[in-house]
PLY file of the C-alpha trace (Angstrom):
ply
format ascii 1.0
element vertex 288
property float x
property float y
property float z
element edge 287
property int vertex1
property int vertex2
end_header
-0.46 -16.78 -16.19
2.99 -15.23 -15.86
4.43 -15.15 -12.35
4.15 -11.43 -11.64
6.62 -11.63 -8.76
9.31 -11.99 -11.41
10.59 -9.03 -13.41
8.12 -8.74 -16.29
10.60 -6.76 -18.34
13.00 -9.70 -18.26
10.15 -12.01 -19.21
9.39 -9.86 -22.27
13.06 -9.84 -23.27
13.27 -13.63 -23.05
10.14 -14.00 -25.21
11.30 -11.49 -27.84
12.57 -13.99 -30.43
9.19 -15.77 -30.74
7.11 -12.60 -31.12
5.59 -11.43 -34.41
6.87 -8.28 -36.07
4.08 -6.14 -34.62
4.48 -7.68 -31.17
8.20 -6.93 -31.23
7.37 -3.25 -31.71
5.19 -3.42 -28.60
7.88 -5.26 -26.68
10.56 -2.71 -27.61
8.33 0.16 -26.54
7.49 -1.45 -23.18
11.12 -2.32 -22.45
12.21 1.27 -23.11
9.11 3.03 -21.74
7.53 0.70 -19.19
6.63 3.65 -16.95
4.47 5.14 -19.72
3.09 1.85 -21.09
1.77 0.86 -17.67
-0.83 3.63 -17.86
-1.78 3.32 -21.53
-4.91 1.60 -22.77
-4.48 -1.19 -25.32
-5.79 1.18 -27.98
-3.39 3.98 -27.01
-0.41 1.61 -26.87
-1.30 0.25 -30.32
-1.58 3.76 -31.79
1.75 4.76 -30.24
3.73 1.89 -31.78
1.69 1.65 -34.99
-0.17 -1.65 -34.52
-3.80 -2.61 -33.99
-5.45 -2.96 -30.58
-5.98 -6.68 -31.28
-2.21 -7.08 -31.76
-1.66 -5.60 -28.31
-4.16 -8.07 -26.83
-2.47 -11.00 -28.62
0.87 -9.78 -27.29
-0.48 -10.04 -23.73
-1.84 -13.52 -24.49
1.53 -14.62 -25.87
3.15 -13.68 -22.57
0.65 -15.85 -20.73
-1.83 -13.20 -19.59
-5.59 -13.60 -19.97
-5.82 -10.13 -21.49
-4.20 -6.73 -21.69
-5.55 -5.45 -18.32
-3.64 -8.24 -16.54
-0.43 -7.31 -18.37
-1.01 -3.66 -17.53
-1.44 -4.44 -13.83
1.78 -6.48 -13.94
3.64 -3.45 -15.30
2.10 -1.19 -12.68
3.19 -3.50 -9.87
6.76 -3.47 -11.19
7.09 0.28 -11.62
5.95 0.89 -8.06
9.38 -0.18 -6.87
11.41 0.89 -9.90
10.24 4.43 -10.59
12.31 7.22 -9.09
10.58 10.35 -7.83
11.83 12.21 -10.92
10.17 9.63 -13.19
6.95 9.93 -11.20
6.97 13.69 -11.72
7.41 13.16 -15.45
4.29 10.99 -15.42
2.40 14.11 -14.40
2.56 15.34 -18.00
-0.61 13.29 -18.58
-2.54 16.00 -16.73
-3.62 18.78 -19.07
-4.88 21.30 -16.52
-5.73 21.70 -12.85
-9.35 20.72 -13.40
-8.12 17.53 -15.06
-5.80 16.88 -12.12
-8.48 16.94 -9.44
-10.80 14.68 -11.46
-8.11 12.08 -12.19
-6.60 12.07 -8.71
-9.95 11.76 -6.93
-11.12 9.07 -9.34
-7.89 7.15 -8.78
-8.40 7.33 -5.01
-12.00 6.15 -5.39
-10.85 3.23 -7.54
-8.26 2.32 -4.90
-10.97 2.14 -2.23
-13.28 0.08 -4.45
-10.45 -2.33 -5.33
-9.51 -2.64 -1.66
-13.09 -3.42 -0.70
-13.39 -6.04 -3.45
-10.18 -7.82 -2.45
-10.26 -7.59 1.36
-9.99 -10.90 3.20
-12.58 -10.60 5.98
-11.25 -13.65 7.79
-7.77 -12.12 7.97
-9.29 -8.80 9.06
-11.01 -10.58 11.96
-7.80 -12.36 12.95
-5.91 -9.06 12.92
-8.45 -7.52 15.32
-8.15 -10.60 17.56
-4.36 -10.35 17.60
-4.56 -6.71 18.67
-6.57 -7.70 21.75
-4.30 -10.64 22.56
-1.12 -8.52 22.54
0.47 -7.36 25.76
2.00 -4.40 23.95
1.61 -3.19 20.36
4.40 -1.63 18.30
3.49 0.18 15.07
6.30 0.59 12.54
5.78 2.94 9.59
8.49 5.01 7.92
8.80 7.46 5.04
5.34 8.29 3.65
3.85 5.57 5.88
4.84 7.61 8.95
1.58 9.53 8.66
-0.40 6.27 8.66
1.51 4.90 11.66
1.04 8.11 13.66
-2.68 8.23 12.89
-3.16 4.54 13.68
-1.21 4.80 16.93
-2.97 7.97 18.06
-6.46 6.45 17.93
-5.53 2.91 18.91
-3.79 4.16 22.02
-6.96 5.99 23.06
-8.75 2.65 23.12
-6.10 0.26 24.45
-3.38 2.38 26.13
-0.62 -0.11 25.25
0.49 1.17 21.85
3.90 2.49 20.88
4.73 4.14 17.57
8.18 3.26 16.24
9.76 5.81 13.94
12.66 8.15 13.33
13.73 9.95 16.48
16.52 10.32 19.01
16.96 6.56 19.27
17.30 4.05 16.43
14.38 1.84 15.40
16.10 -1.25 16.80
16.68 0.50 20.13
12.99 1.41 20.28
12.00 -2.23 19.82
14.71 -3.80 21.99
12.24 -4.81 24.73
9.70 -6.47 22.46
8.56 -9.81 23.89
6.84 -12.87 22.45
3.46 -11.78 23.83
3.70 -8.46 22.01
2.50 -7.59 18.52
4.23 -5.63 15.77
2.23 -3.91 13.03
4.34 -2.97 10.02
3.09 -0.46 7.46
4.83 0.07 4.13
3.79 1.04 0.62
5.79 1.59 -2.57
8.51 2.57 -2.63
8.97 0.13 0.26
11.24 1.32 3.07
14.25 -0.96 3.54
14.46 0.12 7.18
10.91 -1.07 7.82
11.64 -4.43 6.17
14.85 -4.85 8.20
13.04 -4.04 11.44
10.26 -6.54 10.73
12.75 -9.26 9.84
14.53 -8.65 13.12
11.19 -8.97 14.98
10.47 -12.19 13.12
13.75 -13.63 14.40
12.53 -12.88 17.93
9.36 -14.96 17.31
7.10 -11.92 17.52
3.70 -11.97 15.81
3.70 -9.49 12.94
0.82 -7.91 11.06
1.51 -6.21 7.75
-0.46 -3.42 6.11
0.72 -3.00 2.54
-0.51 -2.76 -1.05
-0.27 -6.29 -2.45
0.64 -9.89 -1.62
3.72 -9.31 -3.80
4.97 -6.78 -1.24
8.19 -7.77 0.59
6.21 -7.44 3.85
3.96 -10.35 2.95
6.68 -13.00 3.30
7.62 -11.67 6.75
4.22 -11.14 8.34
1.91 -13.68 9.99
-1.14 -11.79 8.71
-1.26 -9.27 5.89
-4.00 -6.81 5.00
-3.74 -5.10 1.63
-5.01 -1.73 0.48
-4.50 -0.41 -3.04
-2.23 2.60 -3.45
-1.92 2.94 -7.22
-0.28 6.27 -7.84
-1.57 9.05 -10.03
1.77 10.88 -9.93
4.76 11.38 -7.61
2.43 11.56 -4.59
1.62 8.26 -2.88
-2.09 7.49 -2.68
-2.78 6.71 0.98
-6.56 7.10 0.89
-7.40 3.38 0.80
-4.73 2.44 3.40
-6.10 5.11 5.73
-9.63 3.84 5.20
-8.49 0.29 6.06
-6.80 1.55 9.22
-10.01 3.40 10.13
-11.91 0.14 9.80
-9.48 -1.62 12.18
-9.78 1.20 14.73
-13.59 1.12 14.60
-13.65 -2.69 14.91
-11.38 -2.53 17.96
-13.39 0.35 19.44
-16.70 -1.46 19.11
-15.39 -4.32 21.24
-14.42 -1.83 23.94
-17.48 0.39 23.56
-18.36 0.70 27.26
-14.77 1.35 28.34
-14.02 3.97 25.70
-17.35 5.73 26.33
-16.30 6.31 29.94
-12.81 7.32 28.80
-14.07 9.82 26.24
-16.52 11.33 28.74
-13.54 12.16 30.95
-11.61 13.50 27.98
-14.49 15.74 26.92
-14.55 17.30 30.38
-10.80 17.95 30.21
-11.02 19.32 26.67
-13.79 21.70 27.66
-12.06 22.85 30.83
-8.79 23.65 29.09
-10.36 24.91 25.83
-8.64 22.30 23.66
-11.13 22.78 20.85
-12.86 25.85 19.45
-16.48 25.46 20.44
-17.67 28.79 19.08
-20.59 28.42 16.70
0 1
1 2
2 3
3 4
4 5
5 6
6 7
7 8
8 9
9 10
10 11
11 12
12 13
13 14
14 15
15 16
16 17
17 18
18 19
19 20
20 21
21 22
22 23
23 24
24 25
25 26
26 27
27 28
28 29
29 30
30 31
31 32
32 33
33 34
34 35
35 36
36 37
37 38
38 39
39 40
40 41
41 42
42 43
43 44
44 45
45 46
46 47
47 48
48 49
49 50
50 51
51 52
52 53
53 54
54 55
55 56
56 57
57 58
58 59
59 60
60 61
61 62
62 63
63 64
64 65
65 66
66 67
67 68
68 69
69 70
70 71
71 72
72 73
73 74
74 75
75 76
76 77
77 78
78 79
79 80
80 81
81 82
82 83
83 84
84 85
85 86
86 87
87 88
88 89
89 90
90 91
91 92
92 93
93 94
94 95
95 96
96 97
97 98
98 99
99 100
100 101
101 102
102 103
103 104
104 105
105 106
106 107
107 108
108 109
109 110
110 111
111 112
112 113
113 114
114 115
115 116
116 117
117 118
118 119
119 120
120 121
121 122
122 123
123 124
124 125
125 126
126 127
127 128
128 129
129 130
130 131
131 132
132 133
133 134
134 135
135 136
136 137
137 138
138 139
139 140
140 141
141 142
142 143
143 144
144 145
145 146
146 147
147 148
148 149
149 150
150 151
151 152
152 153
153 154
154 155
155 156
156 157
157 158
158 159
159 160
160 161
161 162
162 163
163 164
164 165
165 166
166 167
167 168
168 169
169 170
170 171
171 172
172 173
173 174
174 175
175 176
176 177
177 178
178 179
179 180
180 181
181 182
182 183
183 184
184 185
185 186
186 187
187 188
188 189
189 190
190 191
191 192
192 193
193 194
194 195
195 196
196 197
197 198
198 199
199 200
200 201
201 202
202 203
203 204
204 205
205 206
206 207
207 208
208 209
209 210
210 211
211 212
212 213
213 214
214 215
215 216
216 217
217 218
218 219
219 220
220 221
221 222
222 223
223 224
224 225
225 226
226 227
227 228
228 229
229 230
230 231
231 232
232 233
233 234
234 235
235 236
236 237
237 238
238 239
239 240
240 241
241 242
242 243
243 244
244 245
245 246
246 247
247 248
248 249
249 250
250 251
251 252
252 253
253 254
254 255
255 256
256 257
257 258
258 259
259 260
260 261
261 262
262 263
263 264
264 265
265 266
266 267
267 268
268 269
269 270
270 271
271 272
272 273
273 274
274 275
275 276
276 277
277 278
278 279
279 280
280 281
281 282
282 283
283 284
284 285
285 286
286 287
């Protein structure tokens, strides 16, 4: 199978001379319209360029893929980092009406969760939970759209462990916020396409300090994977210009619950105190 960490477009260009006439039509279309081809079925791609569906399948085989779905996934992985926001908006033309939008977006999110569940490494998940308990202090780094995930993760994790710090944009720079990180600490980096360069730079700096790093990202091809000691992946295939963070959030929920169950007695006492405070100061609306 083709090494998908390489640029698939370049691979297609290099293979162009040995393709059949029909396959060259497919290749030309993909090279010029890879953002559209990545979301076309084999049948639709064949109709668009004027060849049969079987020709599209043979084209994928010629490139070294087992079938068209594998080629399609390779294209989707590439466009995650190449597509600009404007190009993502243009992809929205596939939606015909608002009813179509909600069906496709929700189905895409459901598929992301199913794919995440099918591919999760339970051994790595267990090791991640162990590392969280072994850490003297935990730093969570998540920028751009991943800021929401980092804030959510840090909010609940800090309720359980009380040693969590969220690193993000603020008065001080990211490197200043992590200046006191020690070898017994743990850094959790969160980044999804389009990957934040600042997050990658921060994690690389932590790696140089011999800090244990956990990555939460979308695929083993992510630039975070080569930096982190342990990586958990959650699918975030996009339906449009909006990043799909449903599966990543679900994965983070699972980590929080796993950590909480180990500290069940302690957090029960803690939350009993919190409930009394919340009720006294009317933090929540309790009117029925």
